[in-house]
matplotlib code that plots the C-alpha trace (Angstrom):
import matplotlib.pyplot as plt

x = [120.5, 116.8, 117.7, 119.8, 116.9, 114.4, 116.7, 117.3, 113.5, 112.8, 115.4, 114.0, 110.5, 111.7, 113.6, 110.6, 108.4, 110.9, 111.1, 107.3, 107.2, 109.8, 108.0, 104.8, 106.5, 108.1, 104.8, 102.7, 104.3, 103.7, 100.0, 99.7, 101.4, 99.2, 96.1, 97.1, 97.8, 94.3, 92.7, 94.4, 93.2, 89.7, 89.9, 91.3, 88.4, 85.9, 87.5, 87.2, 83.5, 83.0, 84.6, 82.2, 79.2, 80.3, 80.9, 77.5, 75.6, 74.4, 73.3, 71.8, 75.1, 77.2, 75.1, 75.4, 79.2, 78.9, 78.5, 75.1, 76.3, 78.6, 79.3, 79.7, 81.4, 81.3, 83.2, 81.1, 78.1, 76.7, 77.7, 75.3, 75.0, 73.5, 72.3, 69.1, 71.0, 73.8, 71.4, 69.7, 73.0, 74.1, 70.7, 71.1, 74.7, 73.8, 70.8, 73.2, 76.3, 77.7, 81.2, 83.9, 86.9, 89.7, 90.9, 94.6, 95.3, 98.2, 98.1, 96.2, 96.8, 95.1, 94.8, 92.7, 89.1, 89.7, 91.6, 92.1, 93.0, 94.3, 93.4, 93.2, 90.9, 91.0, 88.6, 85.7, 82.3, 79.3, 77.0, 73.4, 72.0, 74.1, 75.6, 79.1, 82.0, 84.6, 87.8, 87.4, 90.3, 90.0, 91.9, 90.1, 90.3, 88.4, 88.0, 87.0, 85.5, 84.8, 81.0, 79.9, 83.4, 83.2, 85.1, 82.8, 83.2, 82.7, 83.7, 84.5, 85.7, 87.0, 88.0, 88.8, 92.4, 91.8]
y = [55.7, 56.5, 60.1, 60.2, 58.8, 61.3, 64.2, 63.1, 62.7, 66.1, 67.7, 66.0, 67.2, 70.7, 70.8, 69.5, 72.2, 74.9, 73.6, 73.7, 77.2, 78.3, 76.7, 78.4, 81.8, 81.4, 80.4, 83.0, 86.1, 84.7, 84.1, 87.5, 89.2, 87.4, 88.2, 91.9, 92.0, 90.5, 93.0, 95.9, 94.8, 94.5, 98.0, 99.4, 97.8, 99.3, 102.7, 102.4, 101.3, 104.3, 106.6, 105.3, 105.9, 109.5, 110.0, 108.4, 110.2, 106.8, 107.5, 104.1, 102.3, 104.8, 104.1, 100.3, 100.7, 101.9, 99.8, 99.9, 102.5, 104.3, 108.1, 110.4, 113.7, 116.0, 119.2, 122.2, 120.1, 118.1, 114.5, 111.9, 109.0, 105.6, 104.4, 106.6, 109.8, 108.8, 108.1, 111.5, 113.3, 111.7, 112.4, 116.0, 116.3, 114.6, 116.9, 119.8, 118.7, 116.1, 115.0, 113.8, 112.8, 110.4, 108.9, 108.6, 106.1, 107.4, 104.9, 101.9, 100.5, 97.4, 96.1, 93.0, 93.9, 97.6, 99.7, 103.2, 104.8, 108.3, 109.4, 112.5, 113.2, 115.6, 116.4, 118.7, 119.5, 120.5, 122.8, 122.0, 125.4, 127.4, 124.9, 126.0, 123.4, 124.1, 122.3, 119.8, 118.7, 117.0, 115.0, 112.1, 109.8, 106.5, 104.2, 100.7, 97.9, 94.2, 93.7, 90.1, 89.3, 92.3, 95.5, 98.5, 102.2, 102.9, 106.6, 108.9, 112.5, 114.9, 118.5, 120.7, 121.4, 124.4]
z = [127.6, 128.1, 128.7, 125.6, 123.5, 125.0, 124.4, 120.8, 120.3, 121.8, 119.6, 116.5, 117.4, 118.0, 114.7, 112.8, 114.3, 113.4, 109.8, 109.6, 110.9, 108.5, 105.6, 106.6, 106.8, 103.4, 101.8, 103.4, 101.8, 98.4, 99.1, 100.7, 97.7, 95.2, 97.2, 97.4, 93.6, 93.0, 95.4, 93.7, 90.3, 91.6, 93.1, 89.8, 88.0, 90.4, 89.9, 86.1, 86.5, 88.8, 86.2, 83.6, 85.8, 86.2, 82.4, 81.6, 84.4, 85.8, 89.3, 89.8, 88.9, 90.9, 94.0, 93.5, 93.9, 97.5, 100.7, 102.3, 104.8, 102.4, 102.5, 99.5, 100.5, 97.4, 97.4, 98.5, 99.3, 102.3, 102.8, 101.5, 104.0, 103.0, 99.6, 99.4, 100.1, 97.8, 95.0, 95.6, 95.5, 92.2, 90.7, 91.6, 90.4, 87.1, 86.6, 86.7, 84.8, 82.4, 83.2, 80.8, 82.9, 83.2, 86.5, 87.4, 90.2, 92.3, 95.2, 96.4, 99.9, 101.2, 104.8, 105.1, 104.2, 104.0, 101.4, 100.3, 97.0, 96.2, 92.7, 90.6, 87.7, 84.8, 82.0, 81.4, 82.7, 80.6, 82.7, 81.6, 82.7, 80.2, 77.9, 78.8, 79.0, 81.6, 82.7, 85.5, 87.8, 91.2, 93.7, 95.3, 98.3, 98.3, 101.2, 100.2, 102.2, 101.4, 101.5, 100.7, 99.3, 96.8, 97.1, 97.4, 98.1, 101.8, 101.7, 98.9, 99.1, 96.4, 96.1, 93.2, 92.4, 90.1]

ax = plt.figure().add_subplot(projection="3d")
ax.plot(x, y, z, "-o")
ax.set_aspect("equal")
plt.show()
């Protein structure tokens, strides 16, 4: 009889553990999905703020969107590493041109505290030296990292498509 009671108790305990595990697994994807949607919205917002910094030639604001050890890799120019170099690179770019572009987000993928986005941009560029406005079209790759619970640009690279 004692053996039967022990077996019954063991089976009950195992069944309750299995139910708890199943409940946790069923709840977790919902939380993960919600968190991912929130993170994607935050990154989309960051990209729109970045676009505005480009269109308003705001080097200070653009730099603030990067992690402390961020890297800006412009097409046809050396990489700028760290906030001071990034600020200098944007100051130089904005002294040469005025952008008027729109970003198109093609993909955002998130993995814990890291994410990447593939985007394209299209618009025009005013060249300060000669006053000429030319078409501007690029494809971009952004790598994001959470820094102090805020998504920031960790790496950014673009190249011209036309």
